[in-house]
Every structure is written in C-alpha cells, then in structure tokens.
N, C-alpha and C positions, 0 to 999 in steps of 0.2 A: 104044446111046444111049437114054436114057430121056427120053421126051417129058414136059413138064410137064402135069400133070392140070389140066383146066379145070373150073370150077364154073359152072353156069348159075343165076343168081339172078333171079327175076322178082318185082317188087313190085307188089302191088295194094292197094287200100284198101277199107275198109268202115267203117260207123259203127254204134254201138250207142247207143240212147237213146230218148227218148220224143217227140222232135220232129224234123221235117225241117229245122228251122233250123240244126241242128248237122250238120256233115259233115267228112269227111276226103277229101283228094284226093292224087293222085300223078301225076307226069308222067315218071317214070323208066322207061325201057324195060328189057327183059331185058338183063342184063349178064353177061359172062364174066369170071371171076376165076381167077387161078392159085392153086393150093393154097398155103397158108401166107401168102398176102397178106391184108391187112386190106381190108375193104369197108365203105362207108357207104351206107345206104339212106335216102332222104328222104321225108318225109311232111308235108303241110300240113293244117291243120284250121281249122275255124271254129265257134266256140261263143260264146254270150252268157253262159254260166255261169261262176262264179268257181271252183267246185270241180269238177274233172273228172279223168279218168284217161285216159292213152293207153297202149294195150296193143299188143304186137307178138306175132304168131303166125307160124309157118311151116307150110306144107303140102308135105311131100315127095311124091314120085311114088306112094308107097303110099297116099296119100289122107287119112291122119289129120291133124287139126289139132293142132299142138304149141304150147302157150303158151311164150313166151320171157321176157318182162319187162313190168312195169307201171311207169309213171311217173305219180305223182299231181301235180297242179298246185300243191298246197300244200307239197310236199316242198322242203326247202332245198338238197338235193344231187341231182345226176343219178344215176340208178340204174345199178348194175352187177350182172350175174348171170353168173358164169363168164366166157366169152369175149364175152358180149354187154354192151354199154353203150349208154346213150342220152344224147342232148344235147337237152334241152328248151329252146326259145327262145320264151318266152311273148309277147314283144313282137312277133315276126314270125309267131307262131302256127305254129311248125314244130317238128318233132322229127326227129332222125336216130338210126338204129340203126347202131351200129358193131359189126361182127363181126371180131374179131382172129384171126389165125392160122387162116384159113379151112381147112375140111376138106371132103372129098368129101361127107360127110353134110350139109353146109350147102346143097347143091343143092336148091332148093325154090322154091315161090311164097311170098312174104312178104306178110303182111297187117298194116296199121296200123289200129287201131280206137280209137274215141272212146267213152268212157262217162261219164255225168254223175253228179253227187252221190255221189262216192266218199268 
C-alpha cells in the first residue's frame, strides 16, 4: 500500500518599500497538503499607494529564495505562471496564491511581499 505524500507549506509575509505605513500580514498556520491537491495561501496587505506590486516567493529547505509570481495593482487580469496563479482583491486588500497539482517540491516557506511604485 502506498501512503499519500504530504507537503508542508508554511506561509510568512514580508514587505518591501520605503515606508512602514505599508505592510503585509498573514494568519495562516503551516498546512499539510496531499500531493496533486490544489492549495490556496492567503495574504493581506495595507498600502496608501495606487500603484504597487505583490510578489510571491518560496524558500525550500535548501534555503534559496525562489521568485514565483508578481501581480501589479494596475493589471486588468490576475496573473498565472505555470501551476501558480494569483487572485488579487483590491477592495479587501488581499491576495491569494493558488498552487495547482501540488508536488513534493512545493514543500517550502512561502513569502508574500509588497513593493511600491511598480
């Protein structure tokens, strides 16, 4: 009998920018996901800027930071990059990262970052 492989995904947040008035937060604890399942990670942000970007990174156990996807506030469509897609909701100042068909290589710490003036 083959046991399903579980992935551990941990979400943390950070901000990039010139002012402490801008921030991102997350309240999602570490989660376990079965291989091939889709997973959604949530991030909230606060900024007074009109033009900004939200970036997603992952940091696997090897330690390197891996850029995943960027969503600009002025873009008319939500971004997609391979198995990664985002859902930006400007009214509620939140963004979700969706990882479809999760793989063992997706086990990592995930970072949501805010940058201004993109």
